[in-house]
C-alpha positions in Angstrom: 73.0 117.3 -115.2 73.3 114.6 -113.0 70.7 114.5 -110.2 71.2 114.5 -106.8 69.9 110.8 -107.0 73.0 110.1 -109.3 75.8 111.6 -107.6 76.2 109.3 -105.0 76.3 106.3 -107.5 78.8 108.7 -109.6 81.3 109.1 -107.1 81.4 105.1 -106.1 81.6 104.8 -109.8 84.8 107.3 -110.0 86.6 105.8 -106.9 87.0 102.9 -108.7 87.8 104.4 -112.0 90.5 106.2 -110.5 91.5 103.4 -107.8 94.2 101.9 -110.4 96.0 105.6 -110.7 97.7 103.8 -107.2 99.8 101.8 -109.8 101.7 105.3 -110.8 104.5 106.7 -109.2 104.1 109.5 -107.2 105.4 111.6 -110.3 103.3 110.4 -112.8 99.7 110.5 -110.4 100.8 114.7 -110.0 100.9 114.9 -113.6 97.6 112.9 -113.9 95.9 115.0 -111.0 96.8 118.3 -113.4 95.3 116.3 -116.7 92.3 114.9 -114.9 91.3 118.4 -113.2 91.8 117.1 -109.9 93.0 118.6 -107.1 96.6 118.4 -105.8 97.7 116.6 -103.1 101.1 116.6 -102.2 103.4 113.5 -101.4 103.7 114.0 -97.7 99.7 113.5 -97.2 100.8 109.9 -97.3 100.5 106.8 -100.2 99.3 107.1 -103.4 96.2 105.4 -102.4 95.3 108.0 -99.6 96.6 111.0 -101.9 93.7 110.1 -104.6 91.1 109.4 -102.0 91.4 113.2 -100.8 91.6 114.7 -104.2 88.4 112.8 -105.0 86.7 113.6 -102.0 87.8 117.1 -102.7 85.9 117.4 -106.0 82.1 118.8 -105.1 79.4 116.8 -106.3 78.4 119.4 -109.2 81.7 118.7 -110.4 81.7 114.9 -110.8 80.2 114.6 -114.0 83.0 116.7 -115.7 85.5 114.5 -114.0 83.8 111.0 -115.2 83.5 112.7 -118.7 87.4 113.6 -118.8 88.4 109.9 -117.6 86.3 108.7 -120.6 87.8 111.1 -122.9 91.3 110.6 -122.0 92.9 108.4 -125.3 96.2 108.0 -123.3 94.4 107.4 -120.2 97.1 105.5 -117.8 95.2 102.8 -117.7 91.8 102.7 -119.8 88.6 102.2 -118.0 87.6 98.8 -118.9 84.2 98.6 -120.6 81.6 97.1 -117.8 82.5 99.8 -115.7 83.1 103.0 -118.7 79.2 101.9 -119.7 78.2 102.5 -116.1 79.8 105.7 -116.0 78.3 106.5 -119.6 74.9 105.5 -118.4 74.8 107.8 -115.4 76.2 110.7 -117.8 74.1 109.7 -120.6 70.6 109.5 -119.0 70.8 112.5 -117.2 70.4 114.0 -120.4 67.4 114.8 -123.0 66.3 111.2 -124.7 63.1 110.3 -126.0 61.5 107.0 -123.8 61.7 104.1 -126.3 59.6 101.4 -124.9 60.7 97.7 -124.9 58.0 96.4 -127.2 58.5 99.2 -129.4 63.0 97.9 -129.2 61.6 94.2 -130.2 59.7 95.6 -132.8 62.0 97.5 -134.8 64.5 94.7 -134.5 62.2 92.4 -136.1 61.8 94.5 -139.2 65.6 95.1 -139.4 67.8 92.7 -141.7 71.1 92.0 -139.5 73.5 91.3 -142.9 72.4 94.8 -144.3 73.1 96.1 -141.1 76.5 94.1 -140.4 77.5 94.7 -144.0 80.8 95.9 -143.6 82.0 93.7 -140.7 85.0 96.0 -138.9 82.5 99.0 -138.9 79.5 97.0 -137.2 81.7 95.6 -134.5 83.8 98.7 -133.9 79.6 100.4 -133.2 79.0 97.0 -130.9 82.2 97.2 -129.4 81.8 100.9 -128.4 78.4 101.2 -127.1 78.0 97.1 -125.9 80.4 94.9 -123.8 81.2 92.4 -125.8 84.7 91.3 -124.8 84.9 89.1 -121.9 86.0 90.6 -118.1 87.5 88.0 -116.6 88.7 88.0 -113.1 92.7 87.1 -112.7 91.8 84.2 -111.7 89.5 83.0 -114.0 91.6 83.9 -116.9 94.3 81.6 -115.3 92.2 78.6 -115.1 91.5 78.8 -118.7 94.7 79.0 -119.6 96.0 75.9 -117.2 93.4 74.3 -118.7 94.7 75.2 -122.8 91.0 76.7 -123.2 90.3 80.4 -124.6 87.3 81.7 -123.2 84.5 82.4 -125.2 83.2 86.0 -125.4 80.2 87.6 -126.9 82.9 89.3 -130.1 83.8 85.2 -130.7 79.7 84.6 -131.1 78.9 87.6 -132.9 82.2 87.2 -135.1 80.7 83.5 -135.9 77.5 83.9 -136.4 76.6 87.4 -137.4 80.0 89.0 -139.8 80.8 84.9 -141.1 77.7 83.2 -141.0 75.6 85.7 -141.8 72.0 84.5 -141.7 72.8 82.6 -138.1 71.2 84.8 -135.9 68.7 87.0 -136.7 68.4 91.2 -135.3 66.3 90.4 -132.7 68.4 87.5 -131.1 71.4 90.1 -131.7 69.8 92.8 -129.9 68.8 90.1 -127.2 72.4 88.7 -126.4 73.5 92.5 -126.4 71.1 93.6 -123.8 69.6 96.1 -126.0 65.7 95.4 -124.6 67.0 96.0 -121.1 69.5 99.1 -121.8 68.3 103.3 -121.2 66.9 105.1 -123.5 70.1 107.2 -124.0 72.2 104.1 -124.6 69.6 102.3 -127.2 69.2 105.7 -129.1 72.7 106.2 -129.3 72.9 102.5 -130.7 70.3 103.6 -133.4 72.1 106.6 -134.7 75.0 104.6 -135.4 73.4 101.6 -137.1 72.1 104.3 -139.2 75.2 106.5 -139.5 78.3 106.7 -142.4 80.6 105.1 -140.0 78.4 101.6 -140.5 76.4 102.0 -143.9 78.5 103.2 -146.4 75.0 103.4 -148.7 73.2 106.3 -148.6 69.7 104.8 -149.9 70.7 102.0 -147.2 71.1 104.6 -144.7 67.7 106.2 -145.6 65.9 102.9 -146.1 66.9 101.6 -142.6 65.7 105.1 -140.8 62.6 104.7 -142.5 62.4 100.9 -141.7 63.0 102.2 -137.5 60.8 105.3 -138.1 57.6 103.1 -138.8 58.0 101.7 -135.4 59.0 104.6 -133.7 57.1 107.3 -134.7 53.3 106.3 -133.1 55.3 107.3 -129.7 56.2 110.6 -131.2 60.1 110.0 -132.0 61.6 109.8 -135.1 65.1 109.6 -136.9 65.7 112.8 -138.4 68.4 113.8 -140.8 70.0 117.0 -138.5 73.2 117.6 -140.5 75.8 115.8 -143.0 78.9 114.0 -142.4 81.3 113.7 -145.1 78.5 113.9 -147.6 76.4 111.0 -146.3 73.1 111.8 -144.2 73.7 112.5 -140.3 70.6 111.5 -138.1 69.7 112.2 -135.1 66.5 110.9 -132.7 64.6 113.6 -131.5 60.7 113.8 -129.8 58.7 115.1 -132.9 56.1 116.5 -130.2 58.5 118.8 -129.2 61.1 119.2 -132.2 60.6 123.1 -133.9 60.3 122.2 -137.3 62.5 125.3 -137.8 66.1 126.6 -137.4 67.0 129.6 -135.9 69.1 131.4 -138.9 70.1 134.5 -137.1 69.9 135.3 -133.1 70.1 139.2 -132.8 70.7 139.4 -128.7 72.1 141.9 -126.3 71.5 145.1 -128.4 72.0 148.7 -126.7 69.5 149.8 -129.0 67.9 149.3 -132.0 69.9 147.7 -134.4 69.9 148.9 -138.1 69.8 145.8 -139.8 69.9 145.6 -143.8 69.8 142.1 -145.9 73.3 141.5 -147.4 71.3 138.7 -149.7 67.3 138.3 -149.5 67.5 135.0 -151.2 69.6 133.9 -148.8 68.2 135.7 -145.7 71.8 137.2 -144.9 71.8 139.9 -142.8 74.4 142.9 -142.0 73.6 145.0 -139.3 75.4 148.9 -140.3 76.1 151.5 -138.0 76.9 151.9 -134.3 80.5 150.3 -132.5 81.2 147.2 -133.5 79.2 144.6 -130.6 76.9 146.8 -130.4 74.1 144.4 -131.4 75.2 141.0 -131.1 74.1 138.0 -133.8 74.6 134.6 -133.5 74.6 133.1 -136.9 76.0 129.1 -136.5 74.1 126.1 -136.2 72.1 125.4 -133.1 73.2 122.1 -132.0 70.6 119.0 -131.3 71.7 119.3 -127.6 70.7 122.8 -127.5 72.8 126.3 -127.3 75.2 126.2 -124.3 77.7 128.0 -122.7 80.5 126.3 -124.8 78.8 127.3 -128.1 78.8 130.8 -126.6 81.8 130.9 -125.9 83.5 129.8 -128.6 81.6 132.1 -130.7 82.3 135.2 -128.7 86.1 134.1 -128.8 86.4 133.8 -132.4 84.0 137.1 -133.3 85.1 139.3 -130.7 87.9 137.9 -128.6 91.3 139.7 -128.2 94.4 138.2 -127.7 95.7 138.2 -124.2 92.1 137.7 -122.6 92.3 136.0 -119.4 89.1 135.1 -119.0 86.6 135.3 -122.2 83.5 134.3 -120.3 83.6 136.8 -118.1 83.8 139.6 -121.0 80.6 138.0 -122.7 78.9 137.8 -119.4 80.1 141.8 -118.5 78.2 142.3 -122.3 75.3 140.3 -122.1 74.6 142.1 -118.5 75.4 145.9 -120.0 72.3 145.2 -122.6 69.7 144.4 -119.6 67.5 147.6 -119.5 68.3 149.9 -116.4 64.7 150.1 -115.3 64.2 146.5 -114.6 66.1 145.6 -111.6 64.6 142.2 -111.8 66.3 141.2 -114.9 69.2 141.6 -114.2 68.4 139.7 -110.7 67.3 136.9 -112.7 70.1 136.8 -114.6 72.8 137.1 -112.2 71.3 134.3 -110.5 71.2 132.1 -113.5 75.0 132.8 -113.5 75.2 131.9 -109.9 73.1 128.4 -110.1 74.7 127.8 -113.1 78.1 129.8 -113.5 78.7 130.0 -117.5 80.1 126.0 -117.2 80.6 124.7 -120.7 77.6 122.1 -120.6 75.0 124.4 -119.0 72.4 126.0 -121.6 72.8 129.9 -122.6 70.5 132.0 -121.4 70.3 134.9 -124.1 69.0 138.3 -123.1 67.2 140.9 -124.8 66.3 138.9 -127.9 65.0 140.3 -131.1 61.8 138.5 -131.9 60.2 141.1 -134.9 61.7 143.9 -136.3 60.5 146.9 -138.1 62.4 149.9 -139.5 58.8 152.0 -138.6 58.0 153.0 -135.8 55.1 151.7 -133.9 53.5 154.9 -134.2 54.5 155.1 -138.3 52.9 151.0 -138.3 49.6 151.5 -136.9 47.5 148.9 -136.5 49.8 146.5 -138.2 52.4 146.8 -135.7 54.0 143.9 -134.3 53.2 143.4 -131.1 56.0 142.5 -129.2 59.7 143.7 -130.4 62.0 141.7 -128.0 62.2 138.8 -125.7 64.0 139.4 -122.1 65.4 135.9 -122.3 65.5 133.1 -124.4 67.1 129.6 -124.1 67.2 127.3 -126.7 66.5 123.5 -125.8 67.3 120.4 -127.0 65.3 119.0 -129.8 64.8 122.3 -131.0 62.7 123.5 -128.1 62.5 127.0 -127.7 61.8 128.7 -123.8 61.4 132.7 -123.2 61.3 133.8 -119.9 59.7 137.5 -119.5 59.6 139.7 -116.4 56.3 141.8 -115.8 56.7 145.2 -114.4 54.0 147.7 -113.8 54.6 148.7 -117.8 52.8 145.8 -119.0 49.5 146.6 -117.6 49.0 150.0 -116.6 49.6 153.7 -117.7 50.6 157.5 -116.3 54.1 155.8 -114.9 51.8 152.7 -112.9 48.9 154.7 -111.6 46.4 153.4 -114.4 45.5 149.9 -115.3 45.4 149.9 -118.6 43.6 146.6 -120.2 44.4 147.2 -123.3 48.4 146.8 -122.8 47.3 143.6 -120.7 45.4 142.1 -124.2 48.3 143.0 -126.2 50.6 141.1 -124.1 48.4 138.4 -124.0 48.4 138.5 -127.6 51.9 138.5 -128.0 52.2 135.1 -125.8 49.3 133.5 -127.6 51.8 134.2 -131.4 54.6 132.9 -129.2 53.3 129.8 -128.4 51.6 129.7 -132.0 55.4 129.5 -133.1 56.6 126.8 -130.9 57.7 128.7 -128.3 57.3 128.1 -124.5 56.3 131.5 -122.6 57.0 131.3 -118.9 56.3 135.1 -116.6 58.1 136.0 -113.8 56.2 139.6 -111.7 58.9 141.7 -111.2 58.4 141.8 -107.5 59.2 138.4 -106.8 62.7 139.2 -108.3 63.2 142.6 -106.5 65.8 141.3 -104.8 68.5 139.7 -105.7 68.4 136.6 -102.8 64.7 136.4 -104.3 65.4 135.6 -107.6 68.3 133.0 -106.6 65.3 131.4 -104.9 62.7 131.5 -107.5 65.1 130.3 -110.2 66.5 127.4 -107.6 63.0 126.5 -107.5 62.0 127.0 -111.0 64.8 125.7 -113.4 65.3 122.5 -112.2 61.7 121.6 -112.5 61.4 123.5 -115.8 64.3 121.5 -117.5 62.8 118.3 -116.3 59.5 118.8 -118.4 61.2 119.5 -121.1 63.8 116.6 -120.8 66.8 119.0 -121.1 68.3 119.0 -117.8 71.8 118.3 -119.0 
């Protein structure tokens, strides 16, 4: 999510990006408004420039990042965004996300440790990476280009120099000098992170051994800052590396997320070797199990929407997101209006848009086929979490809503220190398992407007702390 300070700059950049649409006919402009998700402005409103300006002004600030992303993703955009402007848009979108800080000194040291002829072994692939992430083509004005043509000369771009001194004469430039010319030492953390990930990707290096070796060389300089290139997946059989923070990243990946059940699930192992589980008994959808890989950028509503549609979607559903929301809402305990208010306040602040982090209710942490009474002193301290959020870098955040039942007995009339002790012991256990726990008093969420106020104060600060404010 782009912060409030970045939105004016983003709007200004978007004004430049969409201004070229004035070269279209009125009819094509109307179709382009639809393609980009911009409000339709009738031809009667005035000139094409006026229609474009009115349409852009009608887009609220929170929706600007979505428009920028659609413009950047358009493969057949009538007028492709020129590299300098494209990179400015990317920087605003990317830097709003979760990216570990990489000091300039560290960037220079790791550049000195890398051997450029190895990185640029496949000319077209290496040059393709540079063209995606850096401005290496000349971006001359019409007058400047005309002057060169009249003089019979062709302007020399950075791309020309790279082709000569990096690709043809492979020992001319060092990696450090190339990084300097690209502006890599001054670039934002997000762009530099993508550059490092690209350098060790199978799109650039076609040798797995060289991928691993290069990642190891880079990590020797990053790990002192709590950062590393870690293999998080595979790409056509080659390792896929992602830059992560080792201080925040959980070393364990969720296998099955069991949540929003309408009662205690009946679980059995289909394969104890593979940890494959099955929910038996009850109606279909009585217990939800998210069994897909959690993306490096965290679990977002788009992931949950896709899973829900594939698993429970029905043909003709006009709004699968609403069906999912109602199903999640149904799982919340009726004796805790504070939980419902918190969940609805989150939806109001983050209305299930694709890029927002998902808030999972009633997530099973422990499951035991025996009751607490049967298990006795060895009973697990907490079976479910009120809410769970899976953030970037494997971070796990738990939100708990505490009513009087958490620390009293006799329907809230008598303090119960044993219950309170169990609760804090369970919190310690969660933190040792790499969960972060935040507790809310039920009274501060008693009314919907109170819950919304509390959440709007808490959520941005929490996401900023964990570098997850996408």
